[in-house]
SEGU-757793 format. One record per residue (C-alpha): chain; x, y, z negated. Coordinates in steps of 0.001 Angstrom, whole numbers, plus 500000, padded with zeros to 6 digits. Example, Ala and Ser with C-alpha at 12.3 -4.5 7.8 and 13.67 -1.06 7.14 Angstrom:
2
PT  chain       x       y       z
PT      A  512300  495500  492200
PT      A  513670  498940  492860
//
This chain:
197
PT  chain       x       y       z
PT      A  051809  714800  146356
PT      A  050766  716261  143141
PT      A  054231  716277  141681
PT      A  055591  718362  144345
PT      A  052455  720672  144109
PT      A  053584  721273  140474
PT      A  057008  721899  141365
PT      A  056307  724592  143910
PT      A  054078  726387  141438
PT      A  056705  725956  138618
PT      A  059534  727457  141220
PT      A  056954  730330  142195
PT      A  056413  731382  138553
PT      A  060062  731441  137753
PT      A  060710  733604  140792
PT      A  057871  735894  139850
PT      A  059196  736267  136201
PT      A  062529  736918  137518
PT      A  061127  739677  140064
PT      A  059185  741129  137328
PT      A  062403  741689  135295
PT      A  064089  743179  137900
PT      A  061696  745796  138737
PT      A  061618  747752  135793
PT      A  060895  751327  136421
PT      A  062180  754538  134609
PT      A  061657  755365  131078
PT      A  058920  757726  131611
PT      A  058557  759447  128177
PT      A  062520  760008  128220
PT      A  062250  761457  131738
PT      A  059274  763889  131111
PT      A  061252  765105  127754
PT      A  064302  765760  130270
PT      A  062160  767371  132746
PT      A  060425  769779  130363
PT      A  063840  770823  128883
PT      A  064622  772386  132245
PT      A  061549  774384  133092
PT      A  061158  777956  132173
PT      A  057677  778514  130665
PT      A  057844  782444  131007
PT      A  055410  782459  133952
PT      A  052132  780568  134857
PT      A  053483  777079  136328
PT      A  052180  774913  139375
PT      A  053638  771661  138825
PT      A  054340  769137  141688
PT      A  056028  765601  141014
PT      A  057034  763241  143861
PT      A  057924  760031  141876
PT      A  056407  757219  144571
PT      A  054247  754931  142127
PT      A  055092  756870  139181
PT      A  053839  760304  140243
PT      A  050738  760552  138395
PT      A  051826  758994  135243
PT      A  055262  761013  135065
PT      A  052813  764155  136070
PT      A  050628  763442  132968
PT      A  053420  763101  130541
PT      A  055049  766289  131688
PT      A  051937  768443  131701
PT      A  051131  767131  127852
PT      A  054644  768289  127015
PT      A  054350  771603  128663
PT      A  051069  772264  126994
PT      A  052375  771207  123702
PT      A  055101  773781  124414
PT      A  052811  776616  125017
PT      A  053078  776803  128995
PT      A  050536  778498  131201
PT      A  049821  775381  133668
PT      A  047785  775983  136646
PT      A  046049  773703  139080
PT      A  045609  774383  142783
PT      A  044815  772911  146089
PT      A  047577  770439  147300
PT      A  048894  772469  150190
PT      A  048515  775692  148694
PT      A  051986  776008  147077
PT      A  054237  773356  149082
PT      A  057674  774619  149722
PT      A  057920  775944  153659
PT      A  059734  774164  156048
PT      A  060587  777349  157515
PT      A  060599  780543  155652
PT      A  057990  782409  157697
PT      A  055998  785606  156657
PT      A  052711  783957  157304
PT      A  053427  781162  154834
PT      A  054534  783850  152218
PT      A  051273  785740  152904
PT      A  049009  782811  152368
PT      A  050772  782144  149290
PT      A  050179  785591  148121
PT      A  046398  785220  148875
PT      A  046170  781885  147007
PT      A  047888  783560  143856
PT      A  045597  786517  144172
PT      A  042614  784346  144213
PT      A  043734  782919  140877
PT      A  044507  786305  139400
PT      A  048368  786222  139492
PT      A  050743  788480  140956
PT      A  053622  785677  140565
PT      A  054017  782303  139584
PT      A  056525  779729  139514
PT      A  056473  776357  141402
PT      A  058144  773235  139790
PT      A  058939  770595  142149
PT      A  060163  767438  140771
PT      A  061590  764706  142949
PT      A  062737  761211  142221
PT      A  065017  759165  144147
PT      A  066085  755788  143748
PT      A  069757  754490  143940
PT      A  071343  751544  142803
PT      A  074674  750814  140907
PT      A  076729  747606  141102
PT      A  078170  746322  138001
PT      A  080829  743456  138798
PT      A  081994  740981  136361
PT      A  085041  739059  137284
PT      A  086308  736134  135255
PT      A  089024  733370  135535
PT      A  087108  731143  137488
PT      A  084003  733260  138006
PT      A  082449  736427  139715
PT      A  079102  737886  139627
PT      A  077524  741362  140405
PT      A  074447  742643  139085
PT      A  072395  745756  140787
PT      A  070798  748195  138384
PT      A  068322  750816  139642
PT      A  069231  754238  138964
PT      A  066711  757148  138946
PT      A  068055  760478  140003
PT      A  065594  763587  139262
PT      A  065789  766511  141063
PT      A  064056  769782  139521
PT      A  063415  772662  141858
PT      A  062065  776177  140393
PT      A  060633  778337  143120
PT      A  059334  781664  142540
PT      A  055907  782417  144091
PT      A  055291  784021  146502
PT      A  058620  784798  147701
PT      A  059593  781297  147958
PT      A  063135  782108  146231
PT      A  064767  779167  144670
PT      A  065567  780296  140959
PT      A  066762  777037  139427
PT      A  068131  773647  140559
PT      A  068773  770865  137786
PT      A  069111  767228  137840
PT      A  069740  764377  135906
PT      A  069924  760461  136444
PT      A  068454  757703  134195
PT      A  069512  754202  134245
PT      A  066969  751482  134190
PT      A  067203  749470  131081
PT      A  067488  745694  131818
PT      A  067994  742878  129074
PT      A  070966  740729  129209
PT      A  068496  737883  129894
PT      A  067594  739418  133189
PT      A  071005  740273  133995
PT      A  072242  736584  133751
PT      A  069023  735495  135786
PT      A  070282  737561  138779
PT      A  073781  736392  138824
PT      A  074454  734238  141777
PT      A  076705  730993  141861
PT      A  079975  731646  143535
PT      A  080897  729252  146480
PT      A  083491  727283  144318
PT      A  081382  726823  141309
PT      A  079653  723551  142897
PT      A  082890  722070  143999
PT      A  083963  722378  140448
PT      A  081062  720564  138938
PT      A  081282  718111  141676
PT      A  084714  717247  140649
PT      A  084160  717018  136942
PT      A  080771  714810  137358
PT      A  083119  712443  139644
PT      A  086101  712379  137489
PT      A  083730  711469  134581
PT      A  081894  708660  136737
PT      A  085531  707545  137656
PT      A  086587  707383  134026
PT      A  083390  705462  133100
PT      A  083676  703101  135871
PT      A  087141  702120  135286
PT      A  087412  701995  131608
PT      A  085999  698645  130009
//
């Protein structure tokens, strides 16, 4: 009973280690450097980052780099400067009112969105086939003039997650014929050992 419990625990630990190796996120310092390169700092900037679980960390990295660059960063209530689903004059008026409360005539909203995609890398050998899925992170950077809502600039870049060769080897599956080859090899060795004196 205790041996089977230990075996289950070991299998659980091995699967958790494999999954933790697979779930490597984007390189946030490199991503923030690329984002800051695309941002025009000539006007006051409102920054909004939508990157899932990485939103807060990435926002802090980008804000630090923008402040080092001398940008005029502003903070506002969450809903004040969201892009409108339909470009109505009421939305533009509310944005102009929010800007005037901050003492600004115009500003720039920088909206960064991260999307996750997967790249499949296939390796074919003489007797083997394996495929590995590598996460790709697409970053879209929109710069929107406030209060008019005009799209000023649209940039994007892609970042591939760094995976170690050990992790890639661990994710490879066994192909259908590999167990048959192993069984045939073991049967041949057992037969040779049994028949030779």
